[in-house]
C-alpha positions as CSV (number, residue, x, y, z in Angstrom):
1,M,103.1,40.3,151.2
2,T,105.9,42.2,152.4
3,A,106.3,46.0,152.5
4,P,108.5,48.0,150.8
5,S,111.3,50.0,152.8
6,F,114.2,52.1,152.0
7,S,116.8,53.6,154.3
8,V,118.3,57.0,154.8
9,Y,122.2,57.0,155.2
10,G,123.7,60.9,156.0
11,L,126.8,62.1,154.3
12,A,129.1,64.7,156.7
13,T,131.9,66.1,154.9
14,A,134.0,68.3,155.6
15,L,133.2,72.4,155.3
16,I,132.5,72.6,151.6
17,R,134.1,76.2,149.8
18,A,134.0,77.9,146.2
19,G,135.7,75.7,143.8
20,D,135.8,72.1,145.8
21,D,134.9,69.7,143.8
22,V,131.6,68.4,145.0
23,A,131.8,64.4,144.0
24,A,134.7,64.2,145.3
25,H,133.6,65.1,149.5
26,L,130.6,63.1,148.7
27,I,132.2,60.0,147.8
28,E,134.5,60.0,150.4
29,A,132.0,60.2,152.6
30,A,129.3,57.5,151.2
31,A,132.9,55.5,152.0
32,R,132.4,56.1,155.5
33,A,129.2,56.2,155.8
34,G,127.1,52.9,156.9
35,C,125.5,52.9,153.3
36,E,129.9,51.4,152.4
37,G,129.6,53.4,149.0
38,F,127.2,54.0,146.6
39,Q,126.0,51.5,144.8
40,T,123.7,51.5,141.4
41,G,120.2,52.9,142.1
42,D,121.6,55.0,145.4
43,V,119.7,58.1,145.4
44,V,121.9,60.7,146.2
45,V,120.6,64.1,147.4
46,I,123.0,67.4,148.2
47,A,121.8,70.5,150.0
48,E,121.3,73.5,147.7
49,S,123.7,75.4,149.4
50,A,127.0,72.8,149.3
51,V,126.3,73.2,145.6
52,A,126.2,77.3,145.5
53,T,129.0,77.5,147.6
54,A,131.1,75.3,145.9
55,E,130.1,77.0,142.4
56,G,131.0,80.1,144.1
57,R,127.5,81.9,144.2
58,A,128.3,83.6,147.7
59,V,127.7,87.0,147.2
60,Q,129.1,90.7,149.5
61,L,126.3,92.7,150.6
62,A,128.8,95.5,151.2
63,G,129.5,95.2,147.8
64,I,126.2,95.8,146.4
65,E,124.4,99.3,145.5
66,P,120.7,99.5,146.4
67,S,118.4,100.3,143.7
68,D,115.6,102.6,144.9
69,E,112.6,99.7,144.4
70,A,115.2,97.9,146.5
71,R,115.4,100.7,149.5
72,R,110.8,101.0,149.0
73,L,110.1,97.6,149.3
74,A,112.7,96.7,152.4
75,E,111.3,100.0,154.0
76,N,107.8,98.3,153.4
77,Y,108.7,94.8,154.5
78,R,111.5,95.4,156.9
79,M,114.7,93.9,155.4
80,D,118.1,95.1,154.9
81,P,118.6,97.5,150.9
82,C,121.3,95.6,149.9
83,Q,119.9,92.1,150.5
84,V,116.6,93.4,149.1
85,E,118.3,94.6,146.0
86,V,119.8,91.1,145.4
87,V,116.1,89.3,145.8
88,L,115.4,91.5,143.0
89,R,118.4,90.3,140.7
90,E,117.4,87.2,141.7
91,S,114.0,87.0,140.6
92,D,111.7,87.3,137.5
93,R,109.3,89.2,139.8
94,V,108.3,89.9,143.1
95,V,104.4,88.9,144.1
96,G,104.2,90.2,147.1
97,G,105.7,89.8,150.6
98,I,105.7,90.0,154.8
99,P,107.7,91.4,157.2
100,G,111.3,89.7,156.4
101,F,110.6,87.9,153.3
102,L,110.0,88.6,149.9
103,L,107.6,86.3,147.9
104,C,108.7,85.7,144.5
105,M,108.4,84.0,141.1
106,K,112.3,82.6,140.2
107,N,112.5,80.1,136.9
108,G,108.3,79.0,137.3
109,T,109.0,78.5,140.9
110,L,107.1,80.3,143.2
111,L,109.5,81.1,146.6
112,P,110.7,83.2,149.3
113,N,114.1,86.0,148.2
114,A,113.8,83.9,145.1
115,G,115.7,81.6,146.9
116,I,118.4,83.6,148.4
117,D,119.6,82.6,152.2
118,A,122.1,84.2,154.7
119,S,122.1,81.4,156.4
120,N,125.2,78.5,156.2
121,T,127.2,81.2,154.6
122,P,130.1,83.6,155.9
123,R,128.3,87.1,157.4
124,G,127.7,89.9,155.3
125,S,127.4,87.7,153.0
126,V,124.5,85.6,150.7
127,L,124.1,83.4,149.0
128,L,122.4,82.2,145.7
129,L,120.4,79.1,144.6
130,P,123.5,77.2,141.4
131,A,122.5,79.2,138.4
132,D,121.5,75.4,136.6
133,P,120.5,73.0,139.4
134,D,119.3,70.4,136.8
135,A,123.0,71.3,135.2
136,S,124.7,71.3,138.3
137,A,123.0,67.4,139.6
138,A,123.7,66.1,135.9
139,R,127.2,67.2,136.6
140,I,127.4,65.2,140.0
141,R,125.7,62.5,138.9
142,A,128.1,61.7,136.0
143,T,131.2,62.1,137.7
144,I,130.0,59.8,140.4
145,R,129.3,57.5,137.7
146,E,133.0,57.7,136.3
147,R,134.5,57.6,139.8
148,S,132.7,54.6,141.0
149,G,130.9,52.8,138.7
150,A,127.5,53.4,140.4
151,D,124.4,55.1,138.6
152,V,123.1,56.8,140.4
153,G,119.8,59.9,141.2
154,V,121.0,62.9,142.3
155,I,118.5,65.8,143.9
156,V,119.9,69.0,144.8
157,I,117.1,70.4,147.2
158,D,116.6,73.3,149.2
159,S,114.1,74.0,152.2
160,R,110.7,75.3,151.8
161,T,107.3,76.2,153.8
162,H,104.1,75.8,152.2
163,A,100.8,77.5,152.3
164,M,99.4,76.9,155.9
165,R,101.5,74.8,157.7
166,L,103.8,75.6,159.9
167,G,108.2,74.9,159.8
168,C,110.1,73.6,156.4
169,S,110.3,70.6,154.5
170,G,112.7,69.7,151.8
171,V,112.0,69.7,147.9
172,A,114.0,69.3,145.6
173,I,114.7,71.8,143.1
174,G,117.5,69.9,140.9
175,C,117.2,66.4,138.9
176,S,118.9,63.6,137.1
177,G,118.8,60.1,137.0
178,I,115.0,59.7,138.4
179,P,112.0,60.7,137.2
180,S,110.7,64.0,139.2
181,V,107.1,62.6,139.3
182,L,106.1,59.7,138.6
183,D,101.9,59.3,137.1
184,E,99.6,56.8,139.5
185,R,97.1,57.7,136.7
186,G,95.0,54.5,135.6
187,K,96.1,52.3,138.8
188,Q,93.3,51.5,140.9
189,D,92.6,52.1,144.7
190,L,91.5,49.5,147.7
191,F,88.1,50.0,146.5
192,G,88.8,49.2,142.5
193,R,88.3,53.0,142.0
194,E,91.1,54.2,139.3
195,L,92.8,57.4,139.8
196,E,92.1,59.6,137.6
197,V,94.4,62.9,139.5
198,T,97.0,61.7,141.4
199,K,100.5,62.1,140.4
200,R,103.5,61.3,143.4
201,A,106.1,63.9,143.3
202,V,108.7,61.8,144.9
203,A,112.3,63.5,144.2
204,D,110.0,66.4,146.8
205,C,109.0,63.2,149.1
206,I,113.2,62.4,149.0
207,A,113.7,65.8,149.5
208,S,112.2,65.6,152.6
209,A,113.1,62.2,154.2
210,A,116.9,62.8,153.3
211,E,116.1,66.1,155.5
212,L,116.0,64.3,158.4
213,V,119.4,63.2,158.5
214,M,121.0,66.2,156.6
215,G,119.6,68.7,159.5
216,E,119.3,72.5,159.3
217,A,122.1,74.0,161.2
218,N,125.9,73.3,161.9
219,E,125.8,69.2,161.6
220,C,128.3,69.6,158.0
221,V,125.5,67.0,156.4
222,P,125.3,68.1,153.3
223,A,124.0,65.6,151.7
224,A,122.4,61.8,152.2
225,V,122.2,58.4,150.2
226,V,118.9,56.9,150.0
227,R,118.5,53.3,149.3
228,G,116.0,50.6,148.6
229,L,113.2,52.8,146.3
230,A,113.7,50.7,143.5
231,L,112.9,53.9,140.7
232,P,114.5,53.8,138.0
233,V,117.2,55.5,136.9
234,G,118.3,56.8,134.2
235,D,118.2,60.0,131.1
236,Y,116.1,61.8,133.3
237,T,116.5,65.1,134.2
238,G,114.0,68.4,136.1
239,I,111.4,68.9,137.7
240,A,108.3,69.1,136.6
241,T,106.7,71.9,136.9
242,I,103.0,73.7,136.4
243,D,102.1,77.2,135.1
244,A,100.6,80.1,138.3
245,S,97.4,79.5,137.3
246,E,97.2,75.8,137.4
247,C,98.3,75.7,141.0
248,L,95.4,75.6,143.8
249,F,97.2,78.2,145.7
250,M,98.4,80.7,142.8
251,G,95.6,79.5,140.8
252,V,93.0,81.5,143.5
253,A,94.9,84.2,144.2
254,L,95.3,84.8,140.8
255,H,91.0,84.7,140.3
256,T,91.2,87.0,143.1
257,D,94.0,89.4,141.7
258,P,95.3,88.5,137.8
259,S,97.6,91.7,138.9
260,L,99.2,89.9,140.8
261,L,102.0,88.0,138.1
262,V,103.2,91.6,136.1
263,D,106.7,92.2,135.6
264,D,108.0,95.9,136.8
265,K,106.4,97.3,133.9
266,R,103.2,96.6,134.9
267,E,102.5,93.6,131.9
268,P,101.4,90.0,132.2
């Protein structure tokens, strides 16, 4: 029996700017990379910062007027009031925080500072997440298929920390063309027991694998091609999520303090 394997190829591009054609950057980079262009079945992984930059999602902090709430939170958590104001505007709700970070709910996901990042953007500005990462992934996928003939999956990724773990790893925030989660329930383990709860977060696993070649600093490798996974490619879209009450980490916190997830009017 031959064990499965896959390959990951970093895609180095020029610095991406607002209004750029991301798919064109990727097609050009793939032609130069070890993957020698795209093939049907490839998974193309793209950093959210590259997508957001091209979509004009940078915000100049000098033009932001902080609210009273932003000033209060900034003082409590030792943050720039202008940045806090942007975080509040991008958040569905703020759960809490630690010095330097607010923990926010946004589009059904728990994340620091509503995904807003001050790295890989010009000084004095912050970068918001893409407005609709699934739609961004779908547009890039359609353009790659139209121009190269390759039917690929596309994942837009971000870097996130995880509960009680040091450091960041990749997480998928937008997906098109492949399932984000594979249901393993019903399969048998090594000893013949039927799996009852196992679901594989394949998009997140791919995101972390790609980040090993993409980097986080000034590498200018905003994307990668993952080849050989043999995933189904087709009419799939979106990232599967669960309600906070069903999450092991947030569920325990909610049972301890149900007021964690309330809006600014203190209503659930």
